[in-house]
Every structure is written in structure tokens, then in C-alpha cells.
N, C-alpha and C positions, 0 to 999 in steps of 0.2 A: 369518467371519474367525477364524483361530486365535488362541487366548488369548495364546500366546507373542508374537505380533506386537504386541498391545496392551501387554503387559508390557515388550517391548523398546522401544516408543515411550516409555513412562513412564521407563524406565531412562536412555535417551539424553537426554531432557529434563532429568532430575534431574542428570545428569552435566554437560551443556553449559550450562544456564542460569546456574548460579552463577559461571561464568567471566566473565560480563558483569555480575554483581551482581544477577541476577534471582532472586528467591525465589518459587517456584511452590507455592501451596497445593495440598493433595490434591484439593480440589474443582476447581481449575483443571486439574490433570493429567487428571482424569476428563473434563472438557469437551474437552480436546485429544484424548483417546482417542475420544470420541464423534464429534468432528469428523473424525478420521482414518477412522473407520468410514464416515461419510457420504461422505467424499472417494473412498474406494475403490468404494463402491456407485455413486456418481454417475459415476465414471470409466467404468463399463461402458456408460452411456447417452450420455455426452457427453465429449468429449476435454477433460478438466480439467487433467491434469498427466501428464508422463512419469515423474515421480518418485513411486514408490509404496512403496519399502522403508522400514521404521520409522526407521532411522537417518537416512536422507536427508530424510524428511518432517519428523522432529523438528528437525533442524538447518537444512536448506536452505530449508524453508518456514516452520515455526513460529518457531524462534529468530531466523532471519534477519528475519522480520517485526518482531519485538520490538526489533531493533537501532535502529529509528527513535527509540526512547526514549533511546538513547545520543547521538543527534545533537542532540536538542532536549528541553528540559524542557516536557512537555505540561501546561498548566494544568489544574486540576481541572475536570471538566465540559466540556472543550474540544469544540467542534464540529469533527469530522474528516470530510473527504471523501476517499474512496479512488477514484481515477480509473483505469479499466481494471483493475478488481480481479481479473478472471478467476475463480479458485476461492476468492477471498476474501483474497488476500494483498496488502498486509500488514494490511488493516483488521480482519478477523475475529480473528486472534490478538491484535492490540492491544486489542480489546474484551474478550476473555477475560481478559487480564492486567490491564487497566485498565477495570473495569466502569463507572467514572464517566464515561467518554467517551461522547459523543453521535456515533454513527458512521453515515455513509451510504456504502454500497457501490454503485458505479456501473459498469455494463458494457454494451456494445452488443449482446451476444448473449443472446437470450431464454432459451435452455436453461441458460446459466450462471446467470442471474438466478433462474430457477425453482429451481435447485439451492441457491443461497444462501438464498432465502426458506425453503425446507424445512429447511435446516441451522439457520438462526436459530431457527425454531420448535422444532426437535428439541432444541436446546441450551437453550431456555428463556430466551433473552437478550432484554432490553428496551433501549430507546433505541438501537436499531440497525435499519436497514432496507436493502433492496437494490432498485435500480431499473434498468430498461433505458433507456439513453439514449446519445446521442453527445455527447462532451465539447464539441464545437463548438456544439451546440444548447443544451446545459445551461448553458454559460457565458454565454449571451446572455439567459437568463431573469432577470427582475427579482428573483424570490424566491431565486435561487441566486447571482447575481452579487455578488462581494465579501461573501459571507455566511459564510465558514468561517474558523475560527482557524488550522487547519492542513489543508493538502491534501497527500496522499501518493500516490505512484505507484511501482510497481516494474517496471522493465524493459519499459516499454510502447513507447517510441519514443525517438529521439534527443532530447537535451535542448532543442535549439532548437525542435523541434516540440512536445515535452511542455510546455514553458513556456507556449505558446499555449493548450494544452488546460487547464492548471491555474491559472496566475496570475490569470485573470479571476475565479476563484471565491474567491480569498484576500482576506480583509479587509486593509485598510491596517494595518500593524503585525503582521500574521499571517505565516505561513511556509509555504513549499512544500518538501517533502522528496522528492527523487528518488533512489530506490535503484538503484544501478548496479553493474556489474562493476569490476574493478580499473583498466582503462585508460580514463581519463576526460579526459586532457589535450586531445585533439583536439576532443572534444565541447564541453568548456568554452570553448575558443577560438572555436568556431563559434557558440556560443550567446550570446556577449557582447552583440551588438547586440540580439538578441531580448529578453534580460532587461531591458536598459535601456529599450527601447520599451514593454514590457509592464508596467513599474513594479516590476521586481524588482532586488534587489542581492545578489550572491553574498556569503554570510556565511562559509561554511566548507565544505570538502570533508573529511569524516571517513573515514579508511580503516581497515579492520580485517580480521581473519581469523576465520572461523568456527571455533569449537572442534571437536574430534573429527575434523572433515573437513579443515579447513585452507584452504578456499577463500577467496580475497580478495574483498572488497567495498568499494565506495565509496558514501558518502551525500552528496549535494549539498544543502546547506541554503541556501535563498534567502529573503530577507526581502522582504515587500511594502512598499515605501516610498512608492509613489504610485499613484493610480488607473490602471487599465488603460484606454487609449483605447477609446471605444465601438465602433470598427470591428473590435475583436478580442474573441473569436476569429472568424476568417473562416468562411465557410460550410463545411459538412462536406466533408472531403477536401482542401481547399485547403492547410491547414497542412502536411500530409505531402507534397503535391506541390510546393508552393512555400514552403519554410521561410523565415522572416525571416533575412536575411543582413546 
């Protein structure tokens, strides 16, 4: 990789992060640069992202991931689950910025999980791991059900489906944050019944624009107010085919 690409990544991070009140230490900038290198190298073997230019990666991937922290005050040492993490977003940038967090990255594709495990090792991070699993299966396991303070997910599925993937894993009193694009009204209306059945309560929809690029984003914050009935999540594939209406 050309050195100027790494320098550009650092420059855009330093320019954009303060807009949202984030101060990145030089050691964190270096970790993001290493992550960027791993991302480009991994992209040659596995389709991780179509976004590869320094400016877009810095803002649309790294900073966008950190905006979860604008939606909710993450408690120190919080247990965080990232469902459908893909190339590690938002969970891995959150870990770089908040090393106190205990993060689990989950994805259904083996190649992506191998990439994430290698990246975690390369970055020297602790209290973070990556596993291959289906959300529907993971949410039914005793050691994962209602075991996480915060569950995050970025652009994985419609909210009515995503709620069934994520809310079973959230502790009562914990939160689920769904990162979405700007047009959320229809999804919110469609998800109302699912949220109520699964034990969630809509707390807030936070809307923002990414600096430098200007893209609009929405973050849906859902509080877990009661236990999810034991029949949820349904077997793999069912939530997507037959969303709760």
C-alpha cells in the first residue's frame, strides 16, 4: 500500500472525528491504519467492502461505526455483541476507540470471520473475539441469550427482521442499536409489532450527517424492557421469510 493512502486515512480521521466530539489518540490512529491495511489485503481474497478509498473508509466505515456512541452512553466494560459484523463494522472500530468494551463480532460467513480473527491478532486487541454463527441459532443458546448489555448491527436487514436477530441477546435493561440510512419511517412502522412482542421499546431515532462526505444516517435505539418469549428467534431463515407483522 502507498504511504500516502495511510497518511490520507489519518488526515480524514483527524478532520472528521472532532466534528462529533471524538478525540483519537495517535495510537488509535495507528490501529485504524493497520486495520485499513488488513481490510484492503483481505478484500483481495474475500469480498469485504466495495469502499476502499481512504476518505470513504475513514468516514463511511470507521467514523460511522463510532456514531453508535452518540446514540447511547456505553457503560465502562459493557458487553457488546455485533450481529452480522461483516468486515467488523461497527464492533471493531468501537473496540479501537473504547478499549474497555468487551466485544463479540458475529458473522455467518467463515471467510469473514477468519479475516476478523487475523485482524484482531494483528492489532493486538484483547477482550474481543469473532465467531461464525447464525443469529437465529446464537440467540437460542443459553449462554448467549439475554447476556449482552448492548447489541449493535449495521445495515443487515429490515428492522422487523433485525429485531428478531438481536433482541433475544439483549439483557433486560440493555439496548439494541440499529444503524440505518436516512429513510426509516416505513421500517419503524412495520417493526412496531415485532418490537413489542420481542420485549423492546423504541427509545429514540437519532439522525445525523457524516462530516466531510455529508451522507445522512439514522440510528434506532431500542431498550429491552421485558424478556423475549422463548419461541424467538425462530429457526434459521424464518425471520427473513416471515417477518413478525
